[in-house]
C-alpha positions as a Python dict, from the first residue, in 0.01 Angstrom:
ca = {
    (1, 'M'): (0, 0, 0),
    (2, 'T'): (-174, -114, 317),
    (3, 'A'): (-543, -167, 385),
    (4, 'Q'): (-680, 149, 542),
    (5, 'S'): (-1018, -20, 581),
    (6, 'P'): (-1121, -386, 590),
    (7, 'H'): (-1296, -332, 257),
    (8, 'D'): (-957, -252, 96),
    (9, 'L'): (-829, -606, 161),
    (10, 'S'): (-1041, -763, -114),
    (11, 'Q'): (-907, -531, -385),
    (12, 'L'): (-551, -564, -259),
    (13, 'I'): (-562, -944, -275),
    (14, 'V'): (-686, -934, -637),
    (15, 'D'): (-412, -687, -734),
    (16, 'R'): (-140, -889, -562),
    (17, 'L'): (-260, -1225, -693),
    (18, 'N'): (-256, -1090, -1047),
    (19, 'A'): (93, -944, -994),
    (20, 'H'): (209, -1273, -832),
    (21, 'D'): (334, -1056, -543),
    (22, 'V'): (382, -1326, -280),
    (23, 'D'): (532, -1094, -17),
    (24, 'G'): (249, -846, -73),
    (25, 'L'): (-8, -1123, -33),
    (26, 'V'): (147, -1244, 292),
    (27, 'D'): (146, -885, 421),
    (28, 'L'): (-237, -886, 405),
    (29, 'Y'): (-239, -1138, 692),
    (30, 'E'): (-146, -1120, 1058),
    (31, 'P'): (162, -1328, 1147),
    (32, 'D'): (-48, -1607, 1302),
    (33, 'A'): (-336, -1594, 1053),
    (34, 'V'): (-518, -1904, 929),
    (35, 'L'): (-590, -1959, 557),
    (36, 'A'): (-817, -2246, 449),
    (37, 'L'): (-664, -2425, 150),
    (38, 'P'): (-851, -2588, -140),
    (39, 'D'): (-757, -2940, -23),
    (40, 'G'): (-922, -2882, 316),
    (41, 'S'): (-598, -2828, 507),
    (42, 'L'): (-498, -2505, 678),
    (43, 'A'): (-202, -2274, 625),
    (44, 'V'): (-122, -2127, 966),
    (45, 'G'): (119, -1835, 992),
    (46, 'H'): (316, -1634, 741),
    (47, 'Q'): (554, -1915, 642),
    (48, 'A'): (273, -2154, 546),
    (49, 'I'): (68, -1880, 379),
    (50, 'R'): (376, -1774, 179),
    (51, 'A'): (437, -2134, 69),
    (52, 'Y'): (79, -2164, -55),
    (53, 'Y'): (82, -1841, -254),
    (54, 'A'): (428, -1919, -395),
    (55, 'S'): (288, -2250, -526),
    (56, 'L'): (22, -2080, -741),
    (57, 'P'): (87, -2062, -1116),
    (58, 'P'): (255, -1732, -1211),
    (59, 'D'): (4, -1678, -1492),
    (60, 'L'): (-296, -1698, -1256),
    (61, 'T'): (-545, -1417, -1321),
    (62, 'V'): (-838, -1339, -1094),
    (63, 'R'): (-1121, -1093, -1138),
    (64, 'P'): (-1271, -888, -859),
    (65, 'G'): (-1600, -1015, -728),
    (66, 'K'): (-1898, -843, -574),
    (67, 'Q'): (-1808, -742, -221),
    (68, 'S'): (-2073, -777, 44),
    (69, 'P'): (-2103, -490, 289),
    (70, 'T'): (-1833, -517, 553),
    (71, 'L'): (-1949, -580, 909),
    (72, 'V'): (-1735, -401, 1167),
    (73, 'A'): (-1746, -447, 1544),
    (74, 'G'): (-1472, -250, 1714),
    (75, 'D'): (-1137, -380, 1590),
    (76, 'L'): (-1284, -683, 1407),
    (77, 'A'): (-1448, -698, 1065),
    (78, 'L'): (-1616, -964, 856),
    (79, 'T'): (-1550, -934, 483),
    (80, 'S'): (-1705, -1145, 210),
    (81, 'T'): (-1698, -1149, -169),
    (82, 'V'): (-1912, -1340, -418),
    (83, 'L'): (-1688, -1448, -704),
    (84, 'S'): (-1940, -1664, -893),
    (85, 'P'): (-2265, -1848, -822),
    (86, 'T'): (-2063, -2127, -659),
    (87, 'V'): (-1771, -1937, -507),
    (88, 'A'): (-1789, -1695, -214),
    (89, 'T'): (-1524, -1591, 36),
    (90, 'A'): (-1542, -1514, 408),
    (91, 'E'): (-1268, -1344, 607),
    (92, 'V'): (-1217, -1193, 948),
    (93, 'A'): (-992, -888, 962),
    (94, 'R'): (-847, -712, 1264),
    (95, 'R'): (-744, -349, 1301),
    (96, 'Q'): (-373, -322, 1365),
    (97, 'P'): (-213, -84, 1619),
    (98, 'D'): (-123, 155, 1333),
    (99, 'G'): (-487, 168, 1217),
    (100, 'T'): (-443, -55, 910),
    (101, 'W'): (-628, -385, 866),
    (102, 'R'): (-509, -743, 813),
    (103, 'W'): (-687, -1072, 787),
    (104, 'I'): (-664, -1317, 1075),
    (105, 'L'): (-898, -1582, 922),
    (106, 'D'): (-952, -1646, 550),
    (107, 'R'): (-1178, -1903, 386),
    (108, 'P'): (-1149, -1838, 10),
    (109, 'N'): (-1447, -2057, -76),
    (110, 'V'): (-1717, -2108, 184),
    (111, 'F'): (-1900, -2356, -42),
    (112, 'E'): (-1609, -2604, -33),
    (113, 'V'): (-1631, -2793, 291),
}
C-alpha cells in the first residue's frame, strides 16, 4: 500500500513499525530523504534509513498518536503527530509523479534537540 495522501503516511509508519517491515518503512521515504535519529545524527538516503529501522528491536510496538491537520502547499505537505505530552513528530512530504506521497524530511521527536 502506498500513501494516497500525506495524511496516510502516519498510519502507514505505525503499521510498518509494528510489523517490523523494514522495506515498507524505507518505501515511505524519498531516496534522498533525511531522518533525524534519537542520538542527534541524521540518516540520509534509503541505505541509512534502512540501517536505522533494521536496528530497532523486532518486538517494538507503537501506538498511533493524534495527527494534526496536514498543511498542503502544492506538492509539499507538513505532517505532524502528537504521541504523548513530550513527544511530537514533524515531517515534510512531497507528492510523487504518480500522485502518491513520500516523506523527504522526518523529525520523529521535535522536543529532542
